C-alpha positions, -999 to 999 in steps of 0.1 A, spaced: -38 76 271 -28 70 235 8 62 226 31 90 220 55 85 193 84 102 209 81 81 242 75 43 249 54 30 278 75 12 304 70 -27 300 46 -42 323 58 -57 357 56 -97 361 24 -94 378 9 -77 345 24 -100 319 36 -136 324 64 -128 297 71 -91 301 104 -92 283 89 -105 249 64 -74 250 72 -44 231 59 -9 227 48 4 194 79 23 193 102 -6 198 83 -27 173 87 2 147 125 4 155 129 -35 155 115 -39 122 130 -5 102 160 -23 89 137 -46 67 112 -22 63 126 14 60 93 31 53 75 15 84 61 40 109 41 43 141 13 57 121 13 30 98 12 3 124 -17 20 139 -37 20 108 -32 -18 105 -47 -21 137 -75 2 126 -80 -21 98 -84 -51 123 -52 -68 111 -34 -64 143 -49 -67 179 -20 -58 205 -31 -59 242 -33 -27 262 -20 -15 295 -46 1 320 -30 34 309 -40 27 272 -5 17 257 -1 -8 234 22 -39 240 29 -65 213 38 -100 220 63 -117 199 33 -133 178 22 -98 172 56 -88 159 56 -118 138 20 -112 122 29 -77 115 62 -88 99 40 -113 76 17 -83 67 45 -61 58 61 -88 35 29 -94 17 24 -59 10 62 -53 -1 70 -86 -19 34 -95 -33 18 -61 -32 -15 -77 -19 -43 -54 -9 -54 -56 28 -86 -75 20 -65 -103 4 -37 -101 33 -66 -104 57 -79 -136 39 -44 -151 40 -39 -146 76 -73 -162 82 -58 -192 61 -30 -196 83 -3 -176 66 25 -171 88 62 -155 88 76 -188 79 54 -190 48 66 -156 35 101 -156 23 125 -128 30 135 -108 -1 173 -106 2 189 -73 -3 214 -84 -27 197 -111 -43 206 -122 -79 181 -108 -101 158 -129 -122 165 -133 -161 140 -107 -169 151 -81 -143 175 -66 -170 144 -50 -186 137 -14 -174 115 -15 -143 112 -54 -142 124 -56 -108 100 -28 -97 68 -38 -115 39 -49 -92 17 -72 -112 -12 -71 -90 -22 -39 -107 -16 -48 -143 -23 -22 -172 -35 -53 -193 -62 -64 -165 -83 -42 -145 -90 -70 -120 -124 -76 -103 -149 -51 -100 -166 -40 -68 -197 -19 -59 -199 11 -39 -211 -8 -9 -181 -29 -13 -156 -2 -18 -171 16 13 -168 -15 33 -133 -24 26 -119 10 26 -137 27 52 -143 57 30 -176 77 33 -197 73 1 -200 111 -1 -160 111 -5 -164 83 -34 -188 107 -47 -166 137 -47 -137 117 -62 -161 111 -91 -169 146 -94 -132 155 -97 -124 128 -119 -103 108 -99 -123 77 -102 -148 70 -129 -164 37 -124 -183 16 -146 -222 15 -150 -236 -22 -154 -274 -24 -151 -277 8 -133 -251 -1 -107 -216 17 -108 -187 -6 -102 -151 3 -96 -121 -19 -105 -91 -29 -79 -71 1 -89 -101 26 -84 -107 8 -49 -72 14 -38 -74 49 -50 -103 54 -27 -84 37 1 -53 61 -1 -74 93 -7 -95 81 27 -59 81 45 -52 113 29 -83 127 40 -73 120 79 -49 147 74 -73 173 60 -66 165 20 -99 172 2 -109 159 -32 -99 194 -48 -64 191 -35 -61 160 -55 -63 177 -89 -23 181 -86 -19 142 -86 -44 138 -115 -26 164 -134 9 146 -130 -5 113 -137 -21 123 -170 11 142 -180 32 111 -172 9 89 -191 11 111 -220 48 110 -221 49 72 -219 24 71 -246 45 91 -268 74 68 -260 58 35 -272 28 50 -293 39 32 -325 43 -3 -310 11 0 -291 -6 9 -322 8 -22 -340 -14 -52 -355 10 -78 -346 -2 -93 -314 34 -102 -301 47 -69 -308 16 -50 -289 22 -76 -260 59 -68 -257 50 -30 -259 26 -33 -231 50 -51 -209 75 -23 -217 49 3 -207 43 -15 -174 81 -16 -166 85 22 -178 54 31 -154 71 13 -124 105 32 -133 85 64 -136 67 58 -102 96 49 -86 117 80 -98 89 103 -86 88 87 -52 125 92 -48 123 131 -60 95 135 -35 115 119 -7 144 142 -16 121 174 -17 107 163 17 139 159 33 146 196 27 115 205 42 119 184 73 153 201 78 
């Protein structure tokens, strides 16, 4: 029997668990972490479990029960995603190397911003996905192995121009951003979203890119290395602001749908 997001399984009796009061259902875990992570959800916790990052014990009825060590591990994962924007592959390596909650500092809600935070988007920018550096390259097998995607899905994304890849010595490689695109689409596919449905995202991204290019075009074309460096940094900041604004507008519209 699977967990029901609207109900919680009763905690086990002392005979079932030596420390029952320390065991939490998935709903209780979600509630306990919601203040620090407002976007946490039961489905997200289940997804992390599917990715072998969490292994809560199960009752005979199939309900998940999280020990305090599981909750601590989950908090570490969420902080690494939020504060360092690490992909799950890297988070898995960090955990295997002994990274714990105590090694991952809390980001204060009202912390004093760093000196460069006054620039647009500096506080929102995620440097893991830098415009200046596409990061490592991954073969199709690597992408499929790390994201759980079907090879035909990656081919479909190529057909629709969502990812392109780069051919080297007859082998197609994808950068980190494209790999994460595949991962995101794989999650959407669970809800029936097909490649053709992604055109709206592609079109939106192309329009935003054109707008930001128009704003910074003179600086980006500059032959002065310093000016061009500043322009690319400004481009990253503006991209972060635009992405955050789009997210806020989406949340606003979805609230209307949910009413």
